[in-house]
C-alpha positions as CSV (number, residue, x, y, z in Angstrom):
1,X,12.5,-76.1,18.1
2,X,11.7,-72.3,18.1
3,X,12.0,-70.4,21.4
4,X,9.5,-67.8,22.7
5,X,9.2,-65.7,25.7
6,X,6.1,-64.4,27.1
7,X,6.6,-61.2,29.5
8,X,3.5,-60.0,31.4
9,X,2.6,-57.5,34.0
10,X,-0.5,-58.5,36.1
11,X,-2.0,-57.0,39.4
12,X,-4.8,-59.3,40.2
13,X,-4.0,-62.3,37.8
14,X,-6.1,-61.7,34.6
15,X,-3.1,-60.9,32.5
16,X,-1.1,-63.5,34.1
17,X,-3.7,-65.9,33.1
18,X,-3.9,-64.9,29.6
19,X,-0.2,-65.1,29.3
20,X,-0.3,-68.8,30.6
21,X,-3.1,-69.8,28.1
22,X,-1.0,-68.1,25.3
23,X,2.1,-69.7,26.5
24,X,0.3,-73.3,26.5
25,X,-0.8,-72.6,22.9
26,X,2.7,-71.8,21.9
27,X,3.8,-75.2,23.5
28,X,1.4,-77.2,21.9
29,X,2.8,-75.8,18.6
30,X,6.2,-77.0,19.3
31,X,7.8,-73.9,21.0
32,X,10.0,-73.8,23.9
33,X,8.2,-71.0,26.1
34,X,9.5,-69.3,29.1
35,X,7.1,-67.0,31.1
36,X,8.6,-63.7,32.8
37,X,6.9,-61.4,35.2
38,X,7.5,-57.6,34.7
39,X,8.0,-56.1,38.3
40,X,10.2,-54.4,40.4
41,X,12.9,-56.4,42.3
42,X,13.5,-56.3,46.0
43,X,16.3,-53.7,45.2
44,X,13.7,-51.4,43.6
45,X,15.2,-52.0,40.1
46,X,13.0,-53.0,37.2
47,X,13.3,-56.6,36.4
48,X,15.2,-57.0,32.9
49,X,15.5,-60.2,31.1
50,X,17.4,-60.8,28.0
51,X,16.3,-63.3,25.3
52,X,18.0,-65.1,22.4
53,X,17.9,-63.0,19.2
54,X,15.8,-65.5,17.3
55,X,13.1,-65.9,20.0
56,X,9.5,-64.8,19.7
57,X,8.4,-62.2,22.1
58,X,4.9,-61.9,23.5
59,X,4.0,-58.9,25.7
60,X,1.0,-59.0,27.8
61,X,-0.5,-56.2,30.1
62,X,-3.6,-54.7,31.6
63,X,-5.3,-51.6,30.4
64,X,-4.8,-48.6,32.9
65,X,-6.7,-45.5,31.7
66,X,-6.7,-46.3,28.1
67,X,-2.8,-46.8,28.1
68,X,-0.1,-49.1,28.8
69,X,0.7,-49.5,32.6
70,X,3.7,-47.2,33.6
71,X,5.8,-50.1,34.7
72,X,5.3,-52.3,31.5
73,X,6.0,-49.0,29.3
74,X,9.3,-48.4,31.1
75,X,10.2,-52.2,30.6
76,X,9.7,-51.8,26.9
77,X,11.6,-48.7,26.6
78,X,14.5,-50.3,28.2
79,X,14.6,-53.5,26.1
80,X,17.8,-53.9,24.2
81,X,17.4,-53.2,20.4
82,X,16.3,-56.1,18.6
83,X,19.2,-58.0,16.7
84,X,18.1,-59.4,13.2
85,X,18.2,-63.0,12.9
86,X,19.1,-64.9,9.8
87,X,16.7,-67.8,8.8
88,X,17.0,-69.1,5.3
89,X,13.7,-71.1,5.8
90,X,11.8,-68.0,6.7
91,X,13.5,-65.3,4.7
92,X,14.4,-64.9,1.1
93,X,18.0,-65.7,0.2
94,X,19.0,-65.6,3.8
95,X,18.2,-61.8,4.4
96,X,18.2,-60.6,7.8
97,X,14.6,-60.7,9.5
98,X,13.7,-58.5,12.6
99,X,12.8,-60.2,15.8
100,X,9.1,-60.9,16.0
101,X,6.8,-59.7,18.7
102,X,3.1,-59.9,19.7
103,X,1.3,-57.5,21.8
104,X,-1.8,-58.6,24.0
105,X,-3.9,-56.6,26.4
106,X,-6.7,-57.6,28.9
107,X,-9.5,-55.4,29.4
108,X,-12.1,-54.8,32.4
109,X,-15.7,-55.9,31.4
110,X,-18.9,-56.0,33.4
111,X,-22.4,-57.4,33.1
112,X,-25.2,-55.4,34.9
113,X,-29.0,-55.9,35.1
114,X,-31.4,-52.8,35.0
115,X,-34.6,-52.5,36.9
116,X,-36.3,-54.3,34.2
117,X,-34.1,-57.2,34.5
118,X,-32.5,-56.4,31.2
119,X,-28.9,-57.4,30.7
120,X,-26.1,-55.1,29.6
121,X,-22.7,-56.1,28.9
122,X,-20.2,-53.5,29.4
123,X,-17.1,-54.0,27.3
124,X,-13.7,-52.6,28.3
125,X,-11.8,-50.4,25.9
126,X,-8.2,-50.7,25.1
127,X,-7.8,-47.0,24.0
128,X,-4.4,-46.4,22.2
129,X,-2.5,-48.9,24.3
130,X,-1.9,-51.5,21.7
131,X,-0.9,-48.9,19.2
132,X,1.5,-47.2,21.9
133,X,3.3,-50.7,22.9
134,X,3.7,-51.7,19.1
135,X,5.2,-48.2,18.3
136,X,7.7,-48.5,21.3
137,X,8.4,-52.0,20.2
138,X,9.1,-50.9,16.5
139,X,11.4,-48.2,17.7
140,X,13.3,-51.0,19.4
141,X,13.5,-52.9,16.1
142,X,10.9,-55.5,16.6
143,X,8.5,-56.8,14.0
144,X,5.3,-56.5,15.7
145,X,3.1,-58.9,13.6
146,X,0.1,-59.4,16.0
147,X,-2.0,-57.2,18.4
148,X,-4.9,-58.3,20.4
149,X,-7.2,-57.9,23.4
150,X,-9.0,-60.2,26.0
151,X,-12.0,-59.4,28.1
152,X,-11.8,-60.3,31.9
153,X,-13.7,-59.2,34.9
154,X,-13.5,-55.5,35.8
155,X,-11.5,-55.4,39.3
156,X,-11.0,-51.7,40.2
157,X,-12.0,-52.7,43.7
158,X,-10.7,-49.3,45.1
159,X,-13.8,-47.5,43.5
160,X,-16.4,-50.3,42.4
161,X,-17.6,-53.5,43.7
162,X,-16.2,-56.5,42.1
163,X,-18.6,-58.6,39.8
164,X,-20.8,-61.2,41.4
165,X,-19.4,-64.8,41.5
166,X,-21.5,-65.9,38.6
167,X,-20.9,-62.8,36.4
168,X,-17.1,-63.2,37.4
169,X,-17.1,-66.7,36.3
170,X,-18.8,-66.1,32.8
171,X,-16.3,-63.2,32.0
172,X,-13.3,-65.3,33.1
173,X,-14.5,-68.2,30.6
174,X,-14.7,-65.3,27.8
175,X,-11.5,-64.0,28.6
176,X,-9.8,-67.5,28.6
177,X,-11.4,-68.4,25.3
178,X,-10.1,-65.0,23.7
179,X,-6.6,-65.5,25.0
180,X,-6.5,-69.2,23.8
181,X,-7.5,-68.1,20.2
182,X,-4.9,-65.4,20.4
183,X,-2.3,-67.7,21.5
184,X,-3.3,-70.0,18.5
185,X,-3.0,-67.0,16.0
186,X,0.5,-66.3,17.4
187,X,1.6,-69.9,17.0
188,X,0.4,-69.7,13.6
189,X,2.3,-66.6,12.7
190,X,-0.8,-64.9,11.5
191,X,-0.2,-61.2,10.9
192,X,-3.0,-59.4,12.4
193,X,-3.2,-55.7,13.9
194,X,-6.2,-54.5,15.8
195,X,-7.6,-51.4,14.6
196,X,-7.7,-48.3,16.6
197,X,-9.8,-45.2,15.5
198,X,-7.2,-42.4,15.4
199,X,-10.0,-39.8,16.5
200,X,-9.9,-41.5,19.9
201,X,-6.4,-40.6,20.4
202,X,-7.5,-37.0,20.9
203,X,-8.8,-37.9,24.3
204,X,-6.9,-41.2,25.1
205,X,-3.7,-40.0,24.9
206,X,-4.0,-36.9,27.3
207,X,-6.0,-39.1,29.6
208,X,-3.5,-41.8,29.8
209,X,-0.7,-39.2,30.3
210,X,-2.4,-37.7,33.2
211,X,-3.1,-40.9,34.8
212,X,0.4,-41.9,34.3
213,X,1.9,-38.8,35.8
214,X,-0.6,-37.8,38.5
215,X,-3.6,-40.3,38.6
216,X,-2.0,-43.3,39.7
217,X,-0.1,-41.6,42.4
218,X,-3.2,-40.1,43.6
219,X,-5.1,-43.4,43.7
220,X,-2.1,-45.0,45.9
221,X,-2.6,-42.0,48.4
222,X,-6.2,-43.0,48.8
223,X,-5.4,-46.2,50.4
224,X,-5.7,-46.7,54.2
225,X,-5.0,-49.6,56.5
226,X,-7.9,-50.0,58.8
227,X,-7.9,-51.4,62.5
228,X,-8.2,-54.9,61.3
229,X,-4.6,-54.6,59.8
230,X,-2.2,-56.9,61.8
231,X,1.0,-55.7,59.9
232,X,1.6,-59.0,58.3
233,X,3.5,-57.3,55.5
234,X,2.1,-59.4,52.6
235,X,1.0,-56.1,50.8
236,X,4.6,-54.8,51.1
237,X,6.0,-58.2,49.8
238,X,3.6,-58.5,47.1
239,X,3.5,-55.0,45.5
240,X,4.9,-55.0,42.1
241,X,6.0,-51.4,42.2
242,X,7.6,-51.9,45.6
243,X,5.4,-48.8,46.7
244,X,4.3,-50.0,50.2
245,X,6.0,-49.7,53.5
246,X,5.5,-50.5,56.9
247,X,5.5,-47.3,59.0
248,X,4.9,-46.9,62.8
249,X,5.4,-44.2,65.4
250,X,7.0,-44.4,68.9
251,X,4.3,-45.1,71.8
252,X,6.1,-42.2,73.8
253,X,4.6,-39.7,71.4
254,X,1.0,-41.1,72.6
255,X,0.1,-42.3,69.0
256,X,-0.5,-45.8,67.6
257,X,2.7,-47.9,68.0
258,X,1.6,-50.5,65.6
259,X,3.1,-50.4,62.1
260,X,0.9,-49.5,59.4
261,X,1.3,-49.8,55.4
262,X,2.2,-46.6,53.8
263,X,1.9,-46.1,50.1
264,X,4.5,-44.2,48.4
265,X,4.4,-41.8,45.3
266,X,5.0,-44.7,42.8
267,X,2.0,-46.8,43.1
268,X,0.9,-48.2,39.8
269,X,-2.9,-48.6,40.6
270,X,-2.8,-52.4,40.1
271,X,-5.2,-53.1,42.8
272,X,-3.3,-56.2,44.0
273,X,-2.7,-55.0,47.8
274,X,-6.6,-54.3,48.2
275,X,-7.6,-57.7,46.7
276,X,-4.9,-59.8,48.3
277,X,-5.2,-58.6,51.9
278,X,-6.0,-61.8,54.0
279,X,-8.0,-59.5,56.4
280,X,-9.8,-57.1,53.9
281,X,-8.1,-54.4,55.8
282,X,-7.0,-52.1,52.8
283,X,-9.6,-49.5,52.0
284,X,-10.3,-46.4,50.2
285,X,-10.4,-43.6,52.8
286,X,-13.1,-41.2,52.9
287,X,-10.9,-38.7,54.6
288,X,-8.2,-38.9,52.1
289,X,-10.5,-38.7,49.1
290,X,-12.1,-35.7,50.6
291,X,-8.6,-34.2,51.2
292,X,-7.5,-34.8,47.6
293,X,-10.8,-33.5,46.1
294,X,-10.5,-30.3,48.2
295,X,-6.9,-29.8,47.3
296,X,-7.3,-30.4,43.5
297,X,-10.4,-28.1,43.4
298,X,-9.1,-25.2,45.5
299,X,-6.1,-23.7,43.6
300,X,-4.2,-22.6,46.8
301,X,-1.1,-21.7,45.0
302,X,-2.8,-19.7,42.4
303,X,-4.7,-17.6,45.3
304,X,-1.3,-17.0,47.0
305,X,0.4,-15.9,43.8
306,X,-2.5,-13.6,42.9
307,X,-3.7,-12.2,46.0
308,X,-0.3,-12.0,47.9
309,X,1.8,-8.8,47.9
310,X,4.4,-8.3,45.2
311,X,5.7,-5.0,45.4
312,X,8.7,-5.7,43.3
313,X,6.9,-7.6,40.6
314,X,3.8,-5.9,39.2
315,X,4.0,-7.8,36.0
316,X,4.6,-11.6,36.6
317,X,5.8,-13.5,33.8
318,X,3.6,-16.4,32.8
319,X,6.5,-19.1,32.8
320,X,7.5,-18.0,36.3
321,X,3.8,-18.2,37.5
322,X,3.4,-21.8,36.1
323,X,6.5,-23.0,37.8
324,X,5.5,-21.3,41.0
325,X,2.1,-22.9,40.7
326,X,3.6,-26.4,40.4
327,X,6.0,-26.1,43.1
328,X,3.7,-24.8,45.8
329,X,1.0,-27.3,44.6
330,X,3.7,-30.1,45.2
331,X,4.5,-28.9,48.5
332,X,1.0,-28.7,49.5
333,X,0.4,-32.2,48.5
334,X,3.2,-33.7,50.5
335,X,2.2,-31.6,53.4
336,X,-1.3,-32.8,53.2
337,X,-0.4,-36.3,52.7
338,X,1.8,-36.2,56.0
339,X,-0.9,-34.4,57.9
340,X,-3.4,-37.0,57.1
341,X,-1.1,-40.0,57.8
342,X,-0.4,-38.3,61.4
343,X,-4.1,-38.0,62.0
344,X,-4.6,-41.8,61.4
345,X,-2.0,-42.6,64.0
346,X,-4.2,-40.6,66.6
347,X,-6.4,-42.8,68.5
348,X,-9.3,-40.4,68.9
349,X,-9.4,-39.5,65.2
350,X,-8.1,-42.8,63.5
351,X,-11.8,-44.0,62.9
352,X,-12.5,-40.9,60.9
353,X,-9.3,-41.4,58.6
354,X,-10.2,-45.2,58.4
355,X,-13.8,-44.5,57.3
356,X,-14.5,-46.0,53.8
357,X,-17.1,-47.2,51.5
358,X,-14.9,-50.4,50.4
359,X,-15.1,-52.4,53.6
360,X,-18.0,-54.5,52.2
361,X,-16.9,-54.7,48.5
362,X,-16.2,-58.2,47.2
363,X,-12.5,-58.6,46.8
364,X,-11.2,-60.2,43.0
365,X,-8.3,-62.4,42.3
366,X,-8.0,-64.7,39.3
367,X,-8.4,-68.1,41.0
368,X,-5.1,-69.4,39.2
369,X,-2.9,-66.5,40.3
370,X,-0.5,-66.7,42.9
371,X,1.1,-63.3,43.6
372,X,4.9,-63.4,44.6
373,X,5.4,-63.2,48.2
374,X,8.7,-61.4,47.9
375,X,11.1,-59.8,45.4
């Protein structure tokens, strides 16, 4: 009986659901299947799982900014090189065959109605993510024989309201049917690579790279825990990137003594914390959003460099100017984050920092998904 491993990263459960349905189809076809979550462990290290050389590998992940989530891409890059398997029944004259792998992504869809009542299905777009993941696996020696995509409800709760319950149910049913069909194709060994227009790579690749380096960190820094937070620590224990810590200030300083969640610099943007908080206390802060927008639009380091006195350097090397700009920008980013955090601890200013447009947003979590409570 053939063995198979299904590896998945999931923030709010859509990808976990697709992985479970694919695993069910593989079991029905006679495979021995193991499911593995790709998350950071309690020690901060990326979980790594070794598989048998002859195993079938299925990798599942959501689409973030047209690319593979940073945590999943790092996992794929750290996989041990695939060792060829010898299977006389499946290869000619007993020649070695590369380990087989399939790649499946989940996309966020939405359904809206205009003023005339006309229905519009807004389909997700996988960008170059499947090509990116398949290319990484081939570099590790895997034979990627199938790539596919499933459509599930859009759940970017940090920015937009989650779909209404009836739309949610319809899109989940659509995603489940697509995941089941992909599972059957994988079990049958069908060779099928989803097409990607190379012209799209001109904008999806830089967009994904910018999000991976800067965007996901900036999104994490927009979060704030409002006055409904009771410091239960569920967001800390459930964060797949271990990017959240409870941090407080001593009462002797006249600030809020109650610990508050603090988002670090390694947020994945998975939306798990905002959607799983039992008190709906995690929001997108207007104050942080405004501060980040001003910081991004006003080139403070450039102004310091250009307007400041430089009697000993009338001609400035371009490379030095670039490094100076980046260095001062990083310092200002850190100082701004600390400043807004301290403002949120001051009783009289806390309400301003906690002000948000997401308080009344619906939260989304795939009904079958049970996020891990710890490491």
